[in-house]
Biopython code that builds the backbone (N, CA, C, O; Angstrom):
import numpy as np
from Bio.PDB.StructureBuilder import StructureBuilder

atoms = [
    (1, "MET", "N", (0.680, -1.203, -0.263)),
    (1, "MET", "CA", (0.022, 0.143, -0.030)),
    (1, "MET", "C", (1.023, 1.227, -0.013)),
    (1, "MET", "O", (0.794, 2.285, -0.599)),
    (2, "VAL", "N", (2.067, 1.027, 0.597)),
    (2, "VAL", "CA", (2.752, 2.545, 0.691)),
    (2, "VAL", "C", (3.508, 2.868, -0.770)),
    (2, "VAL", "O", (3.710, 3.958, -1.305)),
    (3, "LEU", "N", (3.846, 1.532, -1.210)),
    (3, "LEU", "CA", (4.333, 1.741, -2.744)),
    (3, "LEU", "C", (3.404, 2.727, -3.683)),
    (3, "LEU", "O", (3.618, 3.771, -4.299)),
    (4, "ARG", "N", (2.355, 1.940, -3.498)),
    (4, "ARG", "CA", (1.027, 2.655, -4.044)),
    (4, "ARG", "C", (0.845, 4.085, -3.953)),
    (4, "ARG", "O", (0.616, 4.797, -4.931)),
    (5, "GLY", "N", (0.967, 4.565, -2.565)),
    (5, "GLY", "CA", (0.835, 5.784, -2.147)),
    (5, "GLY", "C", (1.817, 6.630, -2.975)),
    (5, "GLY", "O", (1.490, 7.537, -3.741)),
    (6, "HIS", "N", (3.032, 6.218, -2.721)),
    (6, "HIS", "CA", (4.313, 6.683, -3.252)),
    (6, "HIS", "C", (3.893, 7.129, -4.850)),
    (6, "HIS", "O", (3.991, 8.254, -5.341)),
    (7, "CYS", "N", (3.411, 5.926, -5.476)),
    (7, "CYS", "CA", (2.905, 6.149, -7.177)),
    (7, "CYS", "C", (2.318, 7.348, -7.261)),
    (7, "CYS", "O", (2.803, 8.303, -7.867)),
    (8, "TYR", "N", (1.068, 7.352, -6.554)),
    (8, "TYR", "CA", (0.102, 8.505, -6.709)),
    (8, "TYR", "C", (0.721, 9.579, -6.509)),
    (8, "TYR", "O", (0.411, 10.486, -7.282)),
    (9, "LEU", "N", (1.718, 9.877, -5.521)),
    (9, "LEU", "CA", (2.204, 11.116, -5.198)),
    (9, "LEU", "C", (3.262, 11.544, -6.374)),
    (9, "LEU", "O", (3.386, 12.717, -6.724)),
    (10, "ASN", "N", (3.999, 10.483, -6.938)),
    (10, "ASN", "CA", (4.916, 10.811, -8.042)),
    (10, "ASN", "C", (4.241, 11.241, -9.266)),
    (10, "ASN", "O", (4.817, 11.885, -10.143)),
    (11, "LEU", "N", (2.903, 10.847, -9.324)),
    (11, "LEU", "CA", (1.985, 11.152, -10.537)),
    (11, "LEU", "C", (1.141, 12.299, -10.191)),
    (11, "LEU", "O", (0.279, 12.678, -10.984)),
    (12, "LYS", "N", (1.377, 13.036, -8.756)),
    (12, "LYS", "CA", (0.628, 14.228, -8.460)),
    (12, "LYS", "C", (-0.634, 14.021, -8.126)),
    (12, "LYS", "O", (-1.351, 15.017, -8.035)),
    (13, "MET", "N", (-1.175, 12.771, -7.880)),
    (13, "MET", "CA", (-2.555, 12.498, -7.829)),
    (13, "MET", "C", (-2.491, 12.619, -6.187)),
    (13, "MET", "O", (-2.445, 11.538, -5.600)),
    (14, "TYR", "N", (-2.483, 13.633, -5.500)),
    (14, "TYR", "CA", (-2.402, 14.118, -4.065)),
    (14, "TYR", "C", (-3.581, 13.391, -3.168)),
    (14, "TYR", "O", (-3.461, 12.714, -2.146)),
    (15, "ASP", "N", (-4.485, 13.679, -3.734)),
    (15, "ASP", "CA", (-5.692, 13.185, -2.956)),
    (15, "ASP", "C", (-5.860, 11.784, -2.647)),
    (15, "ASP", "O", (-6.151, 11.309, -1.549)),
    (16, "ASP", "N", (-5.618, 11.092, -3.877)),
    (16, "ASP", "CA", (-5.327, 9.310, -3.666)),
    (16, "ASP", "C", (-4.020, 8.939, -2.593)),
    (16, "ASP", "O", (-3.995, 8.042, -1.750)),
    (17, "ALA", "N", (-3.215, 9.693, -2.842)),
    (17, "ALA", "CA", (-1.955, 9.467, -1.989)),
    (17, "ALA", "C", (-2.437, 9.903, -0.595)),
    (17, "ALA", "O", (-2.044, 9.086, 0.237)),
    (18, "GLU", "N", (-3.074, 10.795, -0.106)),
    (18, "GLU", "CA", (-3.421, 11.096, 1.157)),
    (18, "GLU", "C", (-4.148, 10.152, 1.739)),
    (18, "GLU", "O", (-4.012, 9.811, 2.914)),
    (19, "ARG", "N", (-5.036, 9.639, 0.866)),
    (19, "ARG", "CA", (-6.070, 8.622, 1.237)),
    (19, "ARG", "C", (-5.436, 7.318, 1.652)),
    (19, "ARG", "O", (-5.869, 6.731, 2.643)),
    (20, "ILE", "N", (-4.360, 6.799, 0.897)),
    (20, "ILE", "CA", (-3.515, 5.747, 0.980)),
    (20, "ILE", "C", (-2.806, 6.030, 2.295)),
    (20, "ILE", "O", (-3.273, 5.468, 3.285)),
    (21, "PHE", "N", (-2.060, 6.585, 2.405)),
    (21, "PHE", "CA", (-0.997, 7.382, 3.356)),
    (21, "PHE", "C", (-1.907, 7.253, 4.930)),
    (21, "PHE", "O", (-1.613, 6.588, 5.923)),
    (22, "THR", "N", (-3.013, 8.103, 4.705)),
    (22, "THR", "CA", (-3.883, 8.064, 5.868)),
    (22, "THR", "C", (-4.192, 6.701, 6.416)),
    (22, "THR", "O", (-4.217, 6.561, 7.639)),
    (23, "ALA", "N", (-4.424, 5.704, 5.638)),
    (23, "ALA", "CA", (-5.204, 4.437, 5.897)),
    (23, "ALA", "C", (-3.924, 3.559, 6.626)),
    (23, "ALA", "O", (-4.006, 2.807, 7.597)),
    (24, "VAL", "N", (-2.739, 3.910, 5.838)),
    (24, "VAL", "CA", (-1.711, 2.995, 6.534)),
    (24, "VAL", "C", (-1.117, 3.811, 7.932)),
    (24, "VAL", "O", (-0.866, 3.238, 8.992)),
    (25, "ALA", "N", (-0.988, 4.974, 7.731)),
    (25, "ALA", "CA", (-0.449, 5.228, 8.948)),
    (25, "ALA", "C", (-1.708, 4.901, 10.093)),
    (25, "ALA", "O", (-1.307, 4.786, 11.251)),
    (26, "ALA", "N", (-2.757, 4.789, 9.935)),
    (26, "ALA", "CA", (-3.803, 4.553, 11.049)),
    (26, "ALA", "C", (-3.724, 2.929, 11.556)),
    (26, "ALA", "O", (-4.307, 2.574, 12.581)),
    (27, "THR", "N", (-3.089, 2.169, 10.882)),
    (27, "THR", "CA", (-2.364, 0.922, 11.263)),
    (27, "THR", "C", (-1.400, 1.120, 12.225)),
    (27, "THR", "O", (-1.185, 0.183, 12.994)),
    (28, "GLY", "N", (-0.718, 2.232, 12.358)),
    (28, "GLY", "CA", (0.406, 2.235, 13.161)),
    (28, "GLY", "C", (1.728, 2.345, 12.297)),
    (28, "GLY", "O", (2.768, 2.756, 12.812)),
    (29, "ASN", "N", (1.668, 2.021, 11.167)),
    (29, "ASN", "CA", (2.787, 1.874, 10.197)),
    (29, "ASN", "C", (3.675, 3.119, 10.028)),
    (29, "ASN", "O", (3.080, 4.090, 9.561)),
    (30, "ARG", "N", (5.088, 3.303, 10.335)),
    (30, "ARG", "CA", (5.514, 4.372, 10.330)),
    (30, "ARG", "C", (5.884, 4.912, 8.682)),
    (30, "ARG", "O", (6.092, 6.076, 8.340)),
    (31, "ASP", "N", (5.891, 3.816, 7.902)),
    (31, "ASP", "CA", (5.980, 4.250, 6.514)),
    (31, "ASP", "C", (4.641, 5.205, 5.957)),
    (31, "ASP", "O", (4.730, 5.996, 5.018)),
    (32, "GLY", "N", (3.563, 4.983, 6.641)),
    (32, "GLY", "CA", (2.498, 5.661, 6.322)),
    (32, "GLY", "C", (2.744, 7.143, 6.656)),
    (32, "GLY", "O", (2.656, 8.045, 5.824)),
    (33, "SER", "N", (3.095, 7.326, 8.091)),
    (33, "SER", "CA", (3.324, 8.570, 8.525)),
    (33, "SER", "C", (4.691, 9.290, 7.805)),
    (33, "SER", "O", (5.067, 10.431, 8.073)),
    (34, "ARG", "N", (5.144, 8.664, 7.140)),
    (34, "ARG", "CA", (6.717, 9.264, 6.311)),
    (34, "ARG", "C", (6.160, 9.584, 5.128)),
    (34, "ARG", "O", (6.616, 10.551, 4.517)),
    (35, "GLY", "N", (5.149, 8.883, 4.627)),
    (35, "GLY", "CA", (4.665, 9.081, 3.248)),
    (35, "GLY", "C", (3.440, 10.414, 3.621)),
    (35, "GLY", "O", (3.123, 10.911, 2.541)),
    (36, "LEU", "N", (2.943, 10.875, 4.397)),
    (36, "LEU", "CA", (2.019, 11.819, 4.704)),
    (36, "LEU", "C", (2.832, 12.916, 4.966)),
    (36, "LEU", "O", (2.443, 14.041, 4.652)),
    (37, "ARG", "N", (4.020, 12.721, 5.555)),
    (37, "ARG", "CA", (5.157, 13.984, 5.568)),
    (37, "ARG", "C", (5.564, 14.288, 4.255)),
    (37, "ARG", "O", (5.658, 15.458, 3.887)),
    (38, "ASP", "N", (5.860, 13.163, 3.385)),
    (38, "ASP", "CA", (6.479, 13.292, 2.056)),
    (38, "ASP", "C", (5.382, 14.425, 1.164)),
    (38, "ASP", "O", (5.669, 15.417, 0.494)),
    (39, "LEU", "N", (4.095, 13.828, 1.471)),
    (39, "LEU", "CA", (2.986, 14.405, 0.604)),
    (39, "LEU", "C", (2.921, 16.004, 0.980)),
    (39, "LEU", "O", (2.727, 16.907, 0.166)),
    (40, "MET", "N", (3.112, 16.143, 2.298)),
    (40, "MET", "CA", (3.174, 17.474, 2.822)),
    (40, "MET", "C", (4.018, 18.238, 2.168)),
    (40, "MET", "O", (3.621, 19.205, 1.516)),
    (41, "LEU", "N", (5.277, 17.904, 2.259)),
    (41, "LEU", "CA", (6.524, 18.653, 1.516)),
    (41, "LEU", "C", (6.366, 18.818, -0.062)),
    (41, "LEU", "O", (6.909, 19.763, -0.632)),
    (42, "ALA", "N", (5.592, 17.852, -0.768)),
    (42, "ALA", "CA", (5.362, 17.722, -2.008)),
    (42, "ALA", "C", (4.367, 19.160, -2.273)),
    (42, "ALA", "O", (4.710, 20.036, -3.067)),
    (43, "LYS", "N", (3.208, 19.215, -1.536)),
    (43, "LYS", "CA", (2.329, 20.024, -1.791)),
    (43, "LYS", "C", (2.760, 21.489, -1.289)),
    (43, "LYS", "O", (2.346, 22.491, -1.872)),
    (44, "HIS", "N", (3.533, 21.552, -0.279)),
    (44, "HIS", "CA", (3.904, 22.831, 0.279)),
    (44, "HIS", "C", (5.624, 22.722, 0.653)),
    (44, "HIS", "O", (6.168, 22.401, 1.710)),
    (45, "PRO", "N", (6.170, 23.096, -0.575)),
    (45, "PRO", "CA", (7.728, 22.820, -0.411)),
    (45, "PRO", "C", (8.133, 23.996, 0.683)),
    (45, "PRO", "O", (7.594, 25.099, 0.773)),
    (46, "PRO", "N", (9.156, 23.513, 1.445)),
    (46, "PRO", "CA", (9.901, 24.907, 2.188)),
    (46, "PRO", "C", (10.541, 25.854, 1.593)),
    (46, "PRO", "O", (11.348, 25.578, 0.706)),
    (47, "ARG", "N", (10.291, 27.175, 1.984)),
    (47, "ARG", "CA", (11.118, 28.296, 1.451)),
    (47, "ARG", "C", (12.385, 28.005, 1.609)),
    (47, "ARG", "O", (12.613, 27.163, 2.478)),
    (48, "GLY", "N", (13.414, 28.502, 0.957)),
    (48, "GLY", "CA", (14.867, 28.697, 1.009)),
    (48, "GLY", "C", (15.065, 29.705, 2.092)),
    (48, "GLY", "O", (14.102, 30.421, 2.366)),
    (49, "GLU", "N", (16.234, 29.862, 2.774)),
    (49, "GLU", "CA", (16.463, 30.371, 3.853)),
    (49, "GLU", "C", (17.372, 31.675, 3.082)),
    (49, "GLU", "O", (18.114, 31.571, 2.105)),
    (50, "TYR", "N", (17.092, 32.720, 3.751)),
    (50, "TYR", "CA", (17.979, 33.921, 2.940)),
    (50, "TYR", "C", (18.604, 34.701, 3.947)),
    (50, "TYR", "O", (19.319, 35.653, 3.636)),
]
sb = StructureBuilder()
sb.init_structure("model")
sb.init_model(0)
sb.init_chain("A")
sb.init_seg("    ")
for serial, (resi, resn, name, xyz) in enumerate(atoms, 1):
    if name == "N":
        sb.init_residue(resn, " ", resi, " ")
    sb.init_atom(name, np.array(xyz, "f"), 0.0, 1.0, " ", f" {name:<3s}", serial, name[0])
structure = sb.get_structure()
């Protein structure tokens, strides 16, 4: 499931990726939580420090 979430993330299908990662994270899987973090960074990249 995590691999599917990352595929959706790479295809910029953010809603589907979020659904998958949320379901996996709800089971206590750390990879699901990491996927949610990766999704957040993809949707809202950090600004560079100046």
